[in-house]
C-alpha positions in Angstrom: 0.0 0.0 0.0 1.4 3.4 -1.0 2.5 5.7 1.8 1.9 9.1 0.2 2.9 11.0 3.4 6.2 9.2 3.6 6.9 9.7 -0.1 6.2 13.4 0.3 8.6 13.8 3.2 11.3 12.0 1.3 10.7 14.0 -1.8 10.8 17.3 0.1 14.0 16.4 1.9 15.6 15.4 -1.4 14.7 18.9 -2.6 16.3 20.3 0.6 12.9 21.8 1.7 12.0 22.2 5.3 9.0 19.9 5.9 7.2 19.0 9.1 4.2 16.7 9.7 1.1 17.2 11.8 1.6 20.9 12.3 -1.0 22.9 14.3 -2.6 25.6 12.1 -4.2 27.7 14.9 -1.0 29.5 15.9 -0.4 30.4 12.2 -3.7 32.3 11.8 -4.9 35.5 13.4 -8.1 33.8 14.4 -6.1 31.2 16.4 -8.5 28.5 15.2 -7.9 25.2 13.4 -6.6 21.7 13.5 -3.4 20.3 12.1 -1.9 20.3 8.7 -0.9 16.9 7.6 2.4 18.4 6.3 3.8 21.9 6.1 6.8 23.2 4.2 8.3 26.5 5.3 9.7 28.3 2.3 12.3 31.0 2.7 12.7 32.1 -0.9 10.6 32.4 -4.1 12.5 29.5 -5.6 11.6 27.3 -2.6 7.9 28.3 -2.9 7.8 27.4 -6.5 9.5 24.0 -5.8 7.2 23.3 -2.9 4.1 23.9 -5.1 5.4 21.7 -7.9 6.3 19.0 -5.4 2.8 18.9 -4.0 1.3 18.6 -7.5 3.7 15.9 -8.5 2.9 14.0 -5.3 -0.8 14.2 -6.0 -1.8 15.6 -2.6 -4.1 18.5 -1.8 -2.1 21.7 -1.2 -2.6 25.3 -0.3 -0.5 28.4 0.5 -0.5 30.2 3.8 1.1 33.6 4.5 0.3 35.7 7.5 -2.9 33.8 8.3 -5.1 36.8 8.3 -8.5 36.9 6.6 -8.5 33.1 7.0 -10.4 30.4 8.9 -8.7 27.0 9.3 -11.0 23.9 9.6 -11.3 22.1 13.0 -10.2 18.9 11.2 -7.2 20.7 9.9 -5.9 20.3 6.3 -5.3 16.8 4.9 -2.5 17.7 2.5 0.4 20.1 2.2 0.5 23.7 3.5 3.2 25.8 1.8 4.1 28.5 4.3 5.4 31.7 2.6 8.2 33.0 4.8 10.2 34.6 2.0 10.0 38.3 3.0 12.8 40.3 1.5 12.1 43.8 0.4 14.2 45.7 -2.2 13.9 49.5 -2.5 16.0 51.4 -5.2 14.6 54.9 -5.6 10.9 54.4 -6.6 11.5 50.8 -7.6 10.1 48.7 -4.8 9.9 44.9 -4.9 8.7 42.6 -2.1 8.7 38.8 -1.8 5.3 37.2 -1.0 6.0 36.6 2.6 6.9 40.2 3.5 4.5 41.5 6.1 2.3 44.2 4.5 2.8 46.6 7.4 6.6 46.2 7.2 6.6 47.0 3.5 4.6 50.2 4.1 6.9 51.3 6.9 10.1 50.4 4.9 8.9 52.4 1.9 8.1 55.4 4.2 11.6 55.3 5.8 13.1 55.3 2.3 11.0 58.4 1.4 8.8 56.4 -1.1 5.1 57.4 -1.2 2.1 55.3 -2.2 1.9 52.5 0.3 0.8 54.4 3.4 -2.8 53.0 3.2 -1.4 49.5 3.8 0.0 50.4 7.2 -1.5 48.2 9.9 -3.0 45.8 7.4 -2.3 42.3 8.8 -0.9 39.4 6.7 1.7 39.3 3.9 2.0 40.9 0.5 1.2 37.7 -1.4 -2.2 37.4 0.2 -2.7 41.2 0.1 -2.1 41.4 -3.7 -4.1 38.2 -4.4 -7.1 39.5 -2.5 -6.5 43.2 -3.6 -6.5 44.3 0.1 -7.1 47.9 0.7 -8.1 50.7 3.1 -9.0 54.4 3.2 -10.2 54.3 -0.4 -7.0 52.7 -1.9 -6.0 49.2 -2.7 -3.1 47.1 -3.8 -4.3 47.1 -7.4 -3.6 50.9 -7.5 0.1 50.5 -6.9 1.1 47.1 -8.3 3.2 47.0 -11.5 3.5 43.3 -11.8 3.6 40.0 -9.9 5.8 37.0 -10.4 3.7 33.9 -9.9 3.5 30.2 -10.3 0.5 29.4 -12.6 -1.8 26.8 -10.9 -2.5 25.1 -14.2 0.9 24.9 -16.0 3.2 25.3 -12.9 5.2 27.7 -15.0 6.8 30.8 -13.3 5.7 33.9 -15.1 5.6 37.7 -14.7 2.1 39.1 -14.9 1.5 42.8 -15.6 -1.3 44.9 -13.9 -3.8 44.4 -16.7 -3.4 40.6 -16.6 -3.9 40.7 -12.8 -7.4 42.1 -13.4 -7.8 43.7 -10.0 -11.4 44.2 -8.7 -12.9 44.9 -5.3 -11.1 42.5 -2.9 -10.3 40.2 -5.7 -7.9 39.6 -8.7 -7.3 37.1 -11.5 -4.8 35.4 -9.2 -7.5 34.6 -6.8 -9.8 33.2 -9.4 -7.1 31.0 -11.0 -5.3 29.9 -7.8 -2.0 31.2 -9.0 0.7 31.5 -6.3 2.4 34.9 -5.8 6.2 34.7 -5.4 7.1 38.4 -5.5 5.5 41.8 -6.4 6.7 45.1 -7.9 5.1 48.4 -7.2 4.7 51.7 -9.0 5.5 54.4 -6.4 6.9 57.9 -6.2 9.2 59.9 -4.0 7.9 61.7 -1.0 8.9 63.4 2.3 10.0 60.8 4.8 8.7 62.7 7.9 5.3 63.3 6.3 5.0 59.7 5.2 6.0 58.3 8.7 3.5 60.7 10.3 0.8 59.5 7.9 1.6 55.9 8.9 1.4 56.7 12.6 -2.0 58.3 12.1 -3.3 55.4 10.1 -2.1 52.8 12.6 -3.8 54.7 15.4 -7.1 54.8 13.5 -6.9 51.0 12.7 -6.1 50.2 16.3 -9.2 52.0 17.4 -11.3 49.9 15.0 -9.8 46.4 15.7 -10.4 44.1 18.7 -7.6 42.9 21.0 -9.1 39.4 20.8 -8.1 37.1 17.9 -10.2 37.7 14.8 -9.9 37.8 11.0 -10.9 41.4 10.7 -14.0 42.3 8.6 -15.8 39.0 8.0 -18.1 40.2 5.1 -17.4 42.3 2.1 -19.1 45.6 1.7 -22.0 45.5 -0.7 -22.0 47.0 -4.3 -23.2 50.6 -4.6 -26.9 51.3 -4.7 -26.3 53.4 -7.8 -23.4 53.8 -10.2 -20.7 56.2 -8.9 -21.7 55.9 -5.3 -19.5 54.2 -2.7 -20.0 50.6 -1.6 -22.6 50.1 1.1 -21.2 49.1 4.5 -21.8 45.5 5.5 -21.1 46.5 9.1 -24.0 49.0 9.1 -26.5 46.5 7.8 -25.3 43.9 10.4 -25.5 46.5 13.1 -29.1 47.4 12.1 -30.0 43.7 11.9 -29.1 43.4 15.6 -26.2 41.0 15.4 -24.1 42.5 18.2 -24.3 40.2 21.2 -24.7 37.1 19.2 -22.5 34.2 20.2 -22.0 30.5 19.3 -19.6 28.7 21.6 -16.6 31.0 22.0 -17.2 32.8 18.7 -18.9 36.2 19.2 -19.7 39.3 17.3 -17.4 42.0 18.6 -19.1 44.8 20.5 -16.9 47.4 18.7 -18.0 46.5 15.1 -20.8 44.3 13.9 -18.8 43.0 10.9 -16.1 41.4 13.1 -16.2 37.9 14.7 -13.8 37.4 17.6 -12.5 34.3 19.3 -13.2 34.5 23.0 -10.6 31.9 23.8 -11.7 28.4 22.6 -13.8 29.1 19.5 -13.9 26.4 16.8 -14.3 26.7 13.1 -17.8 25.3 13.2 -18.7 27.9 15.8 -17.6 30.8 13.6 -19.4 29.3 10.5 -22.6 28.9 12.5 -22.4 32.4 13.8 -21.7 33.8 10.3 -24.7 31.9 8.9 -26.9 33.5 11.5 -25.5 37.0 10.7 -26.2 36.4 7.0 -29.8 35.2 7.8 -30.6 38.2 9.9 -29.4 40.7 7.2 -31.3 38.8 4.5 -34.5 38.7 6.5 -34.2 42.4 7.4 -33.0 43.9 4.1 -33.2 41.2 1.5 -29.4 41.5 0.9 -27.1 38.5 0.7 -23.7 39.1 2.3 -20.5 37.7 0.7 -17.8 36.4 3.0 -14.4 38.1 2.8 -12.8 35.6 5.2 -12.0 32.4 3.4 -11.9 28.8 4.6 -8.4 27.3 4.3 -8.3 24.8 1.4 -11.6 25.7 -0.1 -12.1 27.8 -3.3 -10.8 30.3 -4.3 -7.5 28.7 -3.2 -7.6 26.8 -6.5 
């Protein structure tokens, strides 16, 4: 009988990749929820990431990529295949030319750019997670998003497993989404289109943004906003706040197990200490139900389930 796990470990070690078995996922996510990954490879360079993905495909095991673990919910049963952990986080800044590897923390990139006197990434200050996930999901804040400043991304195509450079038009950024998300392509590194600015002004801007974010985020483990804002009521208008609808639907105070709607914002679910994935999903379903019954609107989840589409 074929021992796929043993074969995977041997293959990874032959490739000089750092592989572990039965790794707890909860500490690797901001929700602090989830079971074990059957195997996890920690990658410390774009080349290692690409090799780990190709290894998983050749081994015929389920696989997924994990960065900073934000905007993510890991199943109670864990993940039955290989998790590729993106730890490659080098940042290169030469004038306005900025490039970051997928595992670079989003906040660190914003601060590094500001210290170098490079403007354009201030909005990303305080955003949790890593650049690979931020670009894949077109993360944003304060009216700006990653798609506004990305020139190109070097990725592993999920279908062909080729490493290619995709320009901004091919990335097809949209609200909290991109072509990368739809295709399941894996980001290795990203280049940004930025401009020079005043270092002191940029650092002051970051301090202000971080303070604003801190006032809007819970101290308890969470994944941030659970649902996406809704499309505008009319063309040209801003998106409608999911949090406002949830608040008016009376979701504050709801709790399932140790998963609860945060008192500070109706669109945030927090882990009170021992929440499980099924608690969060049951609570989210009740929040969706209340909004639909009150307003006839169907909410779309921003937090994704590890291993489920749109991973691939």
